[in-house]
N, C-alpha and C positions, 0 to 999 in steps of 0.2 A: 504493499500499500503506500503510495507516494504521500508524505506529510505535507501539511498546509504550510504555507510560507507565512511570515509574519504579517505580510501586507493582506493576505486572505484572512487571517485571524482578526486583523484590525477591522476589515470590512465586515466581518461576521459580528463582532461587538458592536460596531456603530449601527447595524440593521437591527440587532436585538435591542439597543437603547432606545431607538426610534419606535420599535414595536412596544416596548414597555411603557414608553410616554404616550403611545396612541390608547393603551388600555382597552382593546377591541373586545375583552370578556365581559365589559359593562353592558354590551347589546348583542352579543353572540353567544350562544350556548354550545356545550360540547356536542350536543346532538345535530349542529348544522355543520355538515362536511363541506370542506372546500377543497379543490383539487388544483394541483400545480404541476405541469409537465416540465420535467427537466429538460432544458434545452440542449445538453450535452448527450445524454444517453436515451432520452424520451421516455424515461422511467416516470411513472405517475406517483406523485406524493400526495396521499390522501391527508389533509391537514385538519386537525383538531384544536381548537383554541381552548385552553383549560383555564378556569377561573369562574365561569358563571354560577356553577353549581357547587363550588369548593373553595376552599381558603388558598389553594395553590394557585399560582399564575404561570401561564407559559403557553408553549406550542408544541404539539407532537406532530411529525410528518412520517406518516406510515408509508413504507416504500413497497409499491408494487402491489399485485393482487394478494400476495400473502400478508402483506402490511394491512390490506383492506379487511382481511379476515381476521387479523388480531385486533383491529379497531372495533369491529363488530362483536368480538367475543369480549373484550374489556367492556364494552358498552352493555352487554348482557350482565356481566359480573359487576356492574358499578364500580369499576376500579380504574376509572380514567383520571390518575393523579400523576404528578410529576415527582413530588417529595414525599416519602412514606417511610415509616419504620421497616417496612418489607419491600423497599425500593427495588433492590436486586432481584429479589424473586418475582416481583411482578414484571419488571422490565425484561427478565429473562424469557418471557413469554411473547415478547414483542419484537417486531422488526421495524424500527423507527429511528428517527433523529429527533432529539428533544431538546428544548431550552426551557429551564425553569428560572424564575425570578425569586430569589430568596430574600426575605426580610432580614436586614442586620441590625447591628447594635446601635444605639442612639449616638455612639461616640464617633460613628462614621460621618464622613461628608455626604455620602450617597446613601439613599434609602434602601436600595436594592442591588443585588449583584447577580448577573447572569451565570447559569452553570450549563454546560452543554454536555449532552450524552449521546453515544453512538450505541444503539441497542440492536442485537440480532438474536432471534428466538433460540433459545438454548444456550447462549453464550454469555458470559459475564459482561454487564454493561461497562463500557469505558468512556473516558473522557474523549471528546470528539477532537481527532488530530488529523485525520486524512484529508487531503486536499479536496477530493470530489465532494466528500461529505460537508466540508466546510462551505464550498461554493454553493452546493444545491441548498443547504439550509440558510444561507445568506439570501439566495433568490426567493426562497419559500416565505422567509419573514417579510420580505418587500412586497411580495405579491399577494399574500394573504393579507397584509395591511391594506393594499390598494383595493381588495374585494371588500374588506370589512368597512372601508370608508364608503365605497359604492353603496352597500347595504344601508348605512346609517344616514347618508345625504340624500337618498331617494326613497321618501316615505312610501311612494306608490310602487315600489319595487316589489315584484311578487315572483314566486317560484311555483311551479306544479309541486304535487305532492312528492314525486319521485325525482325531481330535479336538483342538481347541484350546480353551483358556480365553478367555472374552471378557468385557468389562465394559461396561456401557452403563446410560444413565439411563432410568428409566421415565418416564411421563408427570407424575408429581409430583416428578421431579427426584432421585429416590433412585437410587443406583448398585446395579446387580444384577450377579450373576455367573452366566454360562452356559455350557454345554459345547455346542460347535457343530462340526460336520463342516467340515473344511478343504475339502472337495471342492466345497461351495457356492461359495466364492470361486474355486476352480480353474475351475470351469464358466464363471464370469463372465470370466476370462481369456481363455477361447476366443472370446468374443464381441467383444472390443475390436479395433478396427482403424480405419483410415481409410476413411470412405465417399466413394465417387465419385459425386457428385449429378447430373453432365450426363448425362442418359439419351438426349439426342439425339446428343452427340458419340460416346458408347459405340456407338450404332447405326451411325454413319456409319463408326467404326473396324471394326466387326464385318463390314461389307460391303467393305473394302478388299481388293485383291488379296493373297494369301499368298504369302511366300516359303519358302525353306528356310533362312533366316538364324536364328540364335539370338542374342538379345541377352542379354548379361550386365549384371547391375545391381549396382554396388557402392555402399555408403553408410558413410562414415566420417567422424570428427571430425578437424578439423586441430588440431594440438597447441597452437597459438598463439592465445590467446582475443582477441577484439576487442570494443570496447564502442562501440555507435553512440549519437549524440547524442539524448538524450531517453530512453533506455533505462534501466531501472532496475538492470540488472546486465549483466555481461559474459558472452559466451557463445563456445563452441568453434564455429566455423564447421562446418557441416554441408555435406559435399560429396556430391551425388548423380550418379554418372556410369554411362552406360550404353554399352556398346561391342559391336560386332559381334564375335562369337567368333573366327571364322576371319581375318579382315583385320585386326582389332584397331583398327579405325576407330572414333573417338568419334563417336557418334550424338546423344548429349545429355548435356549437364553443367550443373549448377546449384549454386551457392553460397548458402546460407540459414542462418537461424537454426534451431535444432532443434525449434522448436515445432510443435504439431499444425497450426496455420495454415499453416506453411511446407509441411508435408507435403501437405496438400490442394493448394495452389498448384503444386507439383512436379508431381503428377498431372495438373493441367490443362494445364501448358506441355508435358508429354510427349504428352499427347493432341493438343495442336495441332501438334507436331513431326510426328506420324504423318499427320495429316489435310493439313496444308498444305505441308509440306517433303518428307517421304519419299513419301507416297501410296501406301503399301503397308504391311503388318504383317509382323512376324516369325513364324516358325513357332512360336516359344515364348520366354518370358522365364525366365532362370535366376538365382538368387543363392544365396549362402552364408550369409546373413543372416536370422535370424528376424525381425528389426525390418522388413526390407524386404518379407518376405512378408506380414507384417500390413498394411503400407502398401499394397501392390499388389493384394492378394487380392480386393477388391471391385471394383477397376479390372478385374482379370483376369476375373472372373465375368461382368461386364457387356459386355466388349468380346469375349469368347470367345476370348482369347489365353492359352493355357496358361501357368501359372506353376508352376515347380518349384524344389525347393531341391537344391544339388548340394554335394559335399563341398569343392570347391575351384573357385574362379573362374580362368581362365586369362588372357585379355586384360586383364581388370579389375585383376588383380594387378600387371601391370607398369606400368599406368598410375599406380596408387597409389603404388609405389615411386618412379617419376620424380617425381611431385608432392612426395613428401616431400623428396627431394633438393633441389628447388628451394627449398622451405621452410627447410631447413637452412642453404642458402647465403644466404637473405634474413636468417634469424636473425643470421648470423655478421656480415653487413653492419651490422646494426642496434645492434651492440655499440658502434660508435663514438659512437653518439648519447648514451651515459650522461652524459659530461661536459657536453654541451648542456643536458640535462635537469637536472644538478645546479645549473648556473649559474642556470637558471629558477626552480627551487625555492627556491634560496637568496634570489633577488630578492623572490619572493612572500612568503616567510615573514618577511623582513626587514620588509617594508612592513607585514605584519599585527602583527609585535611592536611597531613604532614607534607604529602606531595603538593598540594596547592599552596601552603605556606613557604615551601623550599623553593618553589619556582617563581622567579622575579616576575615573569610576564603574567602570571596569573595572581599575583598578590601586591604588586608595586603600587596599585591604587588603593589599597585597604588601609585605612587609618590604623595606628598602632594600636588603639584600645580594641579596635575590632578584631586585629590579629591575635591579641592576648586572650581574648574569649571565643575566638572562632570554633576550635576543636570541642571545647565544653558544651556550647550551645548546640552545635551540630549532633553530637553525641546524645544529648538530653532530648532533642527534638526525634531521633531515631528511636529512642526508648519509649517516649510518649506515644507515637504512631504505632509501635509494635504493642507495647503494655495495654494501651487504652482501646486501640482499635483492631489489633491483630492485622496490621498492614505491613508488609515489607516494602521498601523503598520503591521497587518497580511496579507495585500495586497501590500506591498512595492515591487517595482520592480527593478531589477538590473539597468535598463536603467536610471529611475528616481533618484535612489540613487546616480548614478554617476553624473548626472546632477545637483543634489543639491550639491554635494561636490565641483564640478569644477566651476559651473556658479552662484551659489546663496550664499553659505557660504562666499566665498572670499569678498563678498560685506557687509557681516554683522559682520565679525570678524576681529580682528587685526592679524597680521603676527604671532605674539606670541600666540594667541589663536588657530590659524590654525594649529600650529605645535603639539598641543595636541589633536586635533579632532581625528586622526587615534586610538590612544590609548584609548580614551573615547568611541568612537562608537563601536569599535570592541570588547571591554570588555562587554559593553552593550548589544550587539547582541549576544555575547557568553551566557551570562546569561539567557536572555529571550529566545533565541534559544534553550537552553538545557531544558527550561521549556516548549517548544513547544507553546511558544506564537507568534513566528514568524516562519513559516515552511522552508523558504528558507535562513535562517540566514548564512549558510557556504557561499554561493554565495555572499551574502551582505557584509559578513567580507573581502572576497577577493577583491570586488569591491572598498570598502573604502580604503584598504591597498593600492592597486594599483594607486588609485586617487590621493594619496599624496606621492607616491614613486619617 
């Protein structure tokens, strides 16, 4: 992923500031969907203004048809929020770009600060750093603002029940406003699914002897994210489990990333299980999950194994509960590792600080008082982020960095020490960020600066 330039990030913050000043949530609700087509990729951004029905303020841009589905699901669950105690678990079910406007301390010069998130269903939400994501969210903020003002300034403006407003560029690069039926996009939702391309395997399965067994398919995300070496972002492991309903025997289980490629692989491996291991096919496949229906529909059609949705699974529910209990026990055992992590983080940060202070090019502009306290404050900040928020440096979030600066450090440092914290942390973040040790360092620097302004 190509990172956003400082100029692109500056444009994003300016667009967000303008959007916040407009406050379109005063007259547009979360239920009034607006659509913006990305001029670069022609991906549709289904935009939802947050704030009319909740205390949170902001904008979510759901990406593509999958994003539209996530918007509808969140609408059904009444969980269209930007900031929440369960933020990561909520956003892990969405594919969207979001900006939230957080209320800040009265000591600040500004009343709100914008926080940007890049969310992909099944993956841990991250601060927005990608160039394309930055450019599209900037355009979305501008165009949604234009649409919001159009609605406000035109009292006679009306839409049919199924119509939405859409902004897109023509061939000459001029932005146009259209009224379009939402059913156009809803029809596309019906067409999405996972294709099963192995026609030969499908034919072989269709000819297997049939039994009266019913296979239950459960799919869920584990609560603890993992990050594989070389991957750009952590994800919640997706468990796909298939059990025989009566005996509750596990027929097939796979842990994978929640990507489309992983879903295709699961179909292939389940097909191999039927052909090579079981050598028979079930009477039918059942699930209580719409996502599983979409994943297995094409497989079901081609193998001639009926696929049905049921209100509740029986055998699979017990399996999921047992697995979650094991996960909870594992998490409890992991708590003892925090002290070891702190020791390792302190050793690493101390070495980095020493290299910074010993390098004339990296430290010549630092005042003497800053140099004297540099290592101590950097080490303390690492301890706070890990001890209070369980975040290692490469996963520091803007939200928790702000909390550390506002709520934790004032109780640990004197007023004189607090005055030099911004200089120390912004310089440290600049060095480690340029070394690509902390991916979202620009957002963190801005957060630190504004926390003490």
